[in-house]
N, C-alpha and C positions, 0 to 999 in steps of 0.2 A: 587395404585393411579388410580382413575377411568378415563375412556376415556373422559367423560365430562370435568373433571378437566384439563386434558392434552390439549384438543381442545380449551377450554376457554383461557388457557395460551398462546397457539400458536396464537390465534386471537388477544388477548388484548395486548400482549407484543409489536408487531410492532407499534401499534397505540401509545402506551405509549412512546416508544423509539423515534419515529418520532417527537412527540411534544417536548420532552426534548432536542433532538439533534438539530432540525432545527427550532423550534419555537423561535420567539423573546421573550424578557422578558415580554411583555404585553400579548402575547398569553399564556405563561406559567402561568402568574398570574391568568388569566381568567380560565385556566384549573384547577389549584389548588383550586380556589374559588368554582368552580362547584363540585369538589371532596369533599371539606369541607362541602358544603351545603347538598349534598347527604348523606355523612357519618353522619352528625349531625342529619339529618332526621331519619336515621336508629337507631341512638343512642336513640333519644327521643321516637321513636315508641316502642323500646324494653321495655321501662318503663311504657307502657300504663296500665298495670295491677297493677302497684305498686304506681304510682304517676301521677301527671298531670303537666308536665313541661311547663314553659312559653317559647314557641318556637321562637316567632318572633324576639326577640333581637339577638338570636344566628344566625338566618339566615341573618340578616342585617350585623352583624360583619363578618360572613363568606363571604358575598358578597363584603365586603370592601377589601378583599385580592386582588381582581381584580384591585384595584387602587394602589397597593403597590408601584410600581415603577413610579407612577406619583408624589408621595411624596418624597422629598429629604431624602436620607438614614439616615441623622443625626437626623431626627425627628421621625423615625419609632418606636424606643423603647419607647420614651416618649408618643407617641400616643397610643401604646399598653397598657401602664399603665393607661392612661386616659380612654381608652375604658373599661378596667376592672372595674374601679371606676364607670363609667357611667352605666355599665351593672348592677352592684350591686344596684345602686340607682334606676334604672328603675324597676328591679325585685321586690324590696321592695315596691315601689310605686304601682306596679300592685297588690301586695298582700294587701296593705292597702286600695286601692280604690275598691277592690272587697270584702272587709270585710272578709278577711281571707279565701276566697274560694280557694286561692292558699297559701299553708302553707310553712313553712321553708324547708320541704323536697322537695317540688316542686322547690323552689328557689335554693336550693343547687344543685339539679340535673341539673337545667337549666344552672347555672354558671359553674358547673363542665364540662358539655358538651362543653361549649365555650372554657374553658381553655385547656381541654384534647384534643379536636379535632382541633378547629380553630387555636388557637395560636401555637400548636405544628406543624400543617401542614404549618403554615406561614414560618417556617424555610426552607422549600424546595426551594422556589424562592430566599430566602436570601442566601442560600448556592450557588445556581446556578449562580446568577447574581451579588452578592455583594462580593463574595470571589474571590481571584485571582485563575485563572484556574477553576472557578466554574463549568463550563460545563463538565469538566473532573472529578473533585473530587466528584461531586454529586453522581456518580455511586458507590462510596464506601458505601454509605448508603444502596443502593439496593442490592449490592453484599453481604454485611454483612447479610441482611435480608434473601435474597434468598438462600445463601450458608447455613445459619443456618437452614432454613426451609427444604431444600432438604435433607441434611445430617441427620438431626434429624428425619425426616420422615422415610427414608429408613433404617437407622441403628436401629432406635427405633422399627420399624415394624418387622425386621428380627432377631435382637439380644437383644432387650430390655427385660430384666428380672426383673429389680427392678423399681417399680413404684415410681414416683417422688412426686406427690401431688394429693390429692382427687379433687382439683379444676379442673384438666384435667386428668382423669384416664388413657387416652391413652399415656400420656407422661411418658418416662422412664429416669432414670439417664443416661443410656447408650446413649439414643437419645440426651439428653441435652449436654453431653460432645462431641458427634459427631458433633452437631450443631456448637460448637465453632471451631472445626477443619474445618468445611465447610466454615465458615466465613474467617478463616485464608487462606485457599487454594484459594478461589475465589479472595480475595483482594490482596494477594501476587502475584498471577498470573496477575491480572489487573495492579499492580504496575510495574511488569517487562515489560509488554506491553507498558504502558505509558512512562516509562523511555526510552525505546528504540525508539518508534515511535515519541513521542513529545519532545524527548531530555530533559526530566525533570530530576531532581535529588531528587526524593522522597525517604526519608529514610526508608529502609525496616524494621528496628527494630521498628521504630515509628508506621508504618502501622501494624506490627504484634501485638503490644500492643493495638492499636485502634481496630483492628479486634476482639480481645478477648473481650474487653470491650463492643463494640457495639453489639456483639452476645449475651452477657449476658443481656444487656439492652433490646434487641429485644425480648428475651425469657421472660423477666419480662413483657414486653408489651403484649405479646401473652397471658400470664397467667392472666394479669390484665383484658383483654377483656373477657377471659373465666370466670373469677370471676363475672364480670358484667352480662354476659349471664346466669350464674348459678343462680344468685340472681333474675334475671328477669324471670327465667324459660323458656328461649328460647334456641333452638339449634343453630340457626344462626341469625344474625341481619336481614337478608332478604334472598330472593332467586334470587337476581338480576343476579348473575354470576353462571351459571350451574357448579356444582362440587366444588364451592368455598364458596357458601353462599352469603352474602352481600358484598358490597364494603368495609365496615368497617372490615369484617372478613379477607379480603385480605391484608389490610394495617395496621392492628393493631400493628404489630411489627415495621413497618416503622415509624409510628406516634411517638412511644417512642424514636426511635433512632435519629430522625431528630434534636431536640434541642441540644442533647449532641454532635452529629456529627458536628454541626455548630461551636461550640466552640473548639472542638478538631481539626477539619480540618482547622480552621483559623490559626493554628500554622504552618501548612505546608508551 
């Protein structure tokens, strides 16, 4: 692991933690909205040699995350469905009015970016501020991702002998299995701390199962991002974060985990 990667993590983590722990729901909404806009920009930019995505509807929808908790929670999901329908309508209107200068490939990539990045990231503030003990349980998402990433990297680098997939040649079966154990160790340790400090009664068997599932989902998310980059013929989405690549490179597994974690953690 490079010095740049370590230093970037040391600098960025406190900023991220302060916002999640001490920020009110409106600050968190704005923060997630900014992350969504920046990630979507990296996503669209990666496709510049393959297609010509219609970007502005995506940026508008990403910006609307900042208004999430101004809207009554009962209306959020119906509004999300309505926004998807409106986006499809707008994208086709754009194609029609430009006389097919934007084709179905451009429309598909534009819409996929909105669904994959914006609507998946939307679940971060929903977990934190709409679920009971949300400020506590939101960390299960990140510990699953970080535990998986760290264990998969170190074990895969030193003991990985069997390649997992050509999509990401550096990944090994040993690393993937170690990643699952990393998620379990991080989240089970966090559960012990939460039950002791906050006097909660979080079920360890349930967290064990969630940790396994979220680790697998996160690794699929990481490979999904790699498959996109391989198709676009780019190494990283950008060079925004030294040692990590782009913002989307850093949160690709978290993005996939968030919607699944929302429904699983709502049972706790």
